[in-house]
C-alpha positions, 0 to 999 in steps of 0.5 A: 890412780895407775903408776906407769913404770918407764924403761928403755931410750938413751943415745942412739946414732941417726937411723938407729932403732930403740924400744921403750916400755911402759908397764904397770902393776895390776889388772886395771891397766889393761882397761885403758887406752895408752898414749905415748907422748913426747917433749923436746927442749923448749917445746910443747908436749906432743902426742906421738901414738896411742893404742886401745886397751885390747891392742887392735886400734892404733894411731900415729902423729904424722911425723912418726907414722911407718917409723914407730910402732905402738903394741901392747901385751896385757898379759904382762901389763905392758905396752911398747913403742918400738922406734926405727929410722930415728932422726935428730928431730926424734930427741926428746923425753917420752912419756907414756900416759892414760886416762879415765875418759881417754880414748885411743883416737883423740888423746891430748896431753891435757886429758891424761890422768896419769903419766910415767915419769918420762925417758929421754931419748937422744939422737945424734951421731 
């Protein structure tokens, strides 16, 4: 089991930016593809973005494509989600996650084995 520690998030105005971080102790983190998911109030948890273990392949949900960027720095065991041009529809609790058999090109919430605790992102004026 990999412990994921999230940071970032908070309140931002529409059009603003935030960066989320997802860190894990130890070197095993760099063996996993990692995904970001989000869950808005009253809605199902949905896929946002994913990145492969080396950081050279990424995938985005259509709703965030062109606005969000996922990246990772394996030297410090951290995955990032840079979120730009935020709008109220992006308001949700954001989670990072990984799975033993989960691949960056086909991630689903059901297939993940370990999760961060979540961080709230609120986009409001």
